[in-house]
C-alpha positions in Angstrom: 15.6 -39.3 -6.1 18.3 -38.6 -8.7 22.0 -38.2 -8.0 21.8 -34.4 -8.2 18.9 -34.3 -5.8 20.9 -36.4 -3.3 23.9 -34.1 -3.6 21.7 -31.0 -3.1 19.9 -32.6 -0.1 23.2 -33.6 1.5 24.8 -30.1 1.0 21.6 -28.4 2.1 21.3 -30.5 5.3 24.9 -29.8 6.2 24.9 -26.0 5.6 21.2 -25.3 6.0 19.9 -27.7 8.8 16.3 -27.6 10.0 15.6 -24.2 11.6 17.9 -22.3 9.2 16.7 -19.0 7.9 17.3 -17.7 4.4 16.2 -14.2 3.4 15.4 -13.5 -0.3 14.5 -10.2 -1.9 11.5 -11.6 -3.8 9.0 -14.4 -3.0 10.8 -17.2 -4.8 8.5 -20.0 -3.5 9.0 -23.1 -1.4 9.8 -25.2 -4.5 12.6 -22.9 -5.5 14.0 -23.1 -2.0 13.8 -26.9 -2.0 15.5 -27.1 -5.4 18.3 -24.8 -4.2 18.9 -26.0 -0.7 17.0 -29.3 -0.4 14.5 -30.0 2.4 11.2 -28.4 3.1 10.9 -24.6 3.4 8.1 -22.3 4.7 7.7 -18.6 4.3 7.6 -17.3 7.9 7.9 -13.5 7.5 7.8 -10.6 5.0 9.0 -7.1 5.6 7.9 -4.0 3.8 10.1 -2.0 1.4 10.3 1.7 2.1 7.3 3.2 0.4 4.9 6.2 0.8 1.6 7.2 -0.8 -1.0 9.9 -0.5 -3.6 8.0 -2.5 -4.7 5.3 0.0 -7.4 7.3 1.8 -10.5 8.7 0.0 -12.1 11.5 2.1 -15.8 11.7 2.4 -16.6 14.9 0.7 -20.0 15.2 2.4 -18.5 15.5 5.8 -14.9 16.8 5.1 -13.2 19.3 3.0 -9.5 19.7 2.1 -8.6 16.3 3.3 -5.0 15.1 2.9 -3.2 11.9 3.9 0.3 10.4 3.8 0.9 6.7 4.6 4.4 5.3 4.9 5.6 1.7 5.0 8.9 0.5 6.3 9.9 -3.0 7.4 7.3 -4.0 9.9 5.3 -0.8 10.3 2.7 1.4 8.7 2.5 5.0 9.7 -0.4 7.3 8.7 -0.9 11.0 8.8 -4.3 12.5 8.0 -5.5 16.1 8.0 -9.0 17.3 7.3 -11.4 20.3 7.9 -15.0 19.5 8.9 -17.5 20.4 6.2 -20.3 19.8 8.7 -20.5 20.2 12.5 -18.8 17.3 14.2 -20.3 16.1 17.5 -20.5 12.9 19.5 -22.1 11.0 16.6 -20.4 8.8 14.1 -19.6 10.7 11.0 -17.5 9.1 8.2 -14.3 10.9 7.5 -12.9 8.6 4.8 -12.1 5.1 3.6 -8.8 3.3 3.4 -7.9 1.2 0.4 -5.7 -1.3 2.1 -4.3 -2.7 -1.1 -2.6 0.6 -1.7 -0.5 0.1 1.5 0.4 -3.5 0.9 -2.4 -5.3 2.9 -4.6 -7.8 1.2 -8.0 -6.9 2.7 -9.6 -4.6 5.3 -10.2 -7.6 7.6 -6.4 -7.8 8.0 -6.3 -4.4 9.7 -7.2 -4.3 13.4 -10.0 -2.0 14.6 -8.2 0.9 16.3 -8.9 4.2 17.9 -6.8 7.4 17.8 -7.1 11.1 18.4 -6.8 14.1 16.1 -6.1 17.6 17.5 -7.6 20.7 15.8 -5.0 23.2 14.6 -6.1 25.8 17.1 -6.1 23.0 19.9 -9.7 23.9 20.8 -10.9 20.4 20.1 -9.9 16.7 20.0 -11.6 14.3 17.6 -11.7 10.7 18.7 -11.5 8.6 15.5 -12.0 4.9 14.9 -10.7 2.9 11.9 -12.8 -0.2 11.4 -13.4 -2.2 8.3 -11.4 0.3 6.3 -13.6 3.3 7.3 -12.4 6.3 9.4 -15.3 7.6 11.6 -15.4 10.3 14.2 -17.1 8.8 17.3 -16.5 11.5 19.9 -15.2 15.0 20.4 -13.8 16.9 23.3 -13.6 20.7 23.3 -12.0 23.4 25.6 -15.4 25.0 26.1 -18.8 23.6 26.9 -19.5 23.3 23.2 -20.9 19.9 22.2 -19.7 20.1 18.6 -17.0 21.5 16.4 -18.5 23.8 13.8 -17.9 23.3 10.1 -14.8 24.8 8.6 -13.5 26.4 11.8 -10.3 24.5 12.0 -8.2 21.6 10.6 -7.6 18.4 12.5 -4.4 16.4 12.1 -3.0 13.2 13.5 -0.1 10.8 13.0 -0.7 7.2 14.1 0.4 3.7 13.3 -1.9 1.3 11.5 -1.9 -2.1 13.2 -2.4 -5.1 10.9 -2.6 -8.8 11.6 0.9 -10.3 11.3 1.9 -13.1 9.0 3.1 -13.1 5.5 -0.3 -14.0 4.1 -1.7 -10.6 5.0 1.0 -8.6 3.1 1.2 -8.1 -0.7 4.4 -9.4 -2.2 4.8 -6.3 -4.4 5.2 -4.1 -1.3 7.9 -6.3 0.3 11.6 -6.6 -0.2 12.4 -9.2 2.5 11.0 -12.8 2.5 12.2 -14.9 5.4 12.3 -18.7 4.7 12.7 -21.2 7.4 13.8 -24.8 6.8 11.2 -27.0 8.5 12.3 -30.5 7.4 
């Protein structure tokens, strides 16, 4: 080690001992952290910048009409809102509603998003749609109506839901360009 490296290491160890956390606004890399503070650094966490898009979901035009979505990111969460009108009768069978492009919401790949279920209510509250998001695809997998009907007719109402999108934690699942906090921990 050169003299400058020894000085950086000594100052870094004094002011940034093992276990210290430094937050940067961009992913500067472990080498940069070492050169600036000495020691060994690991990226332990990222947090989303505030961001919204209505372009992350592509609706299946065979099964839906007038679909709309809004997905918002902030810090550690993703919140989605979808609205669609059935183009065909929806029943207790799996019908694709749309697909999620996870790269448009800061997630590397669809396998980084947990399979999850949520409910949409029709605008006239005559039906509930039970939806599953799996492998980036939204599918209806059950319905419940106020009457004895076993399906929701095409174009009779609009269904809307707001729900969180759960993703696997860890900085490796999040795209840097969607983040504004990078948490570095000194490990040695």
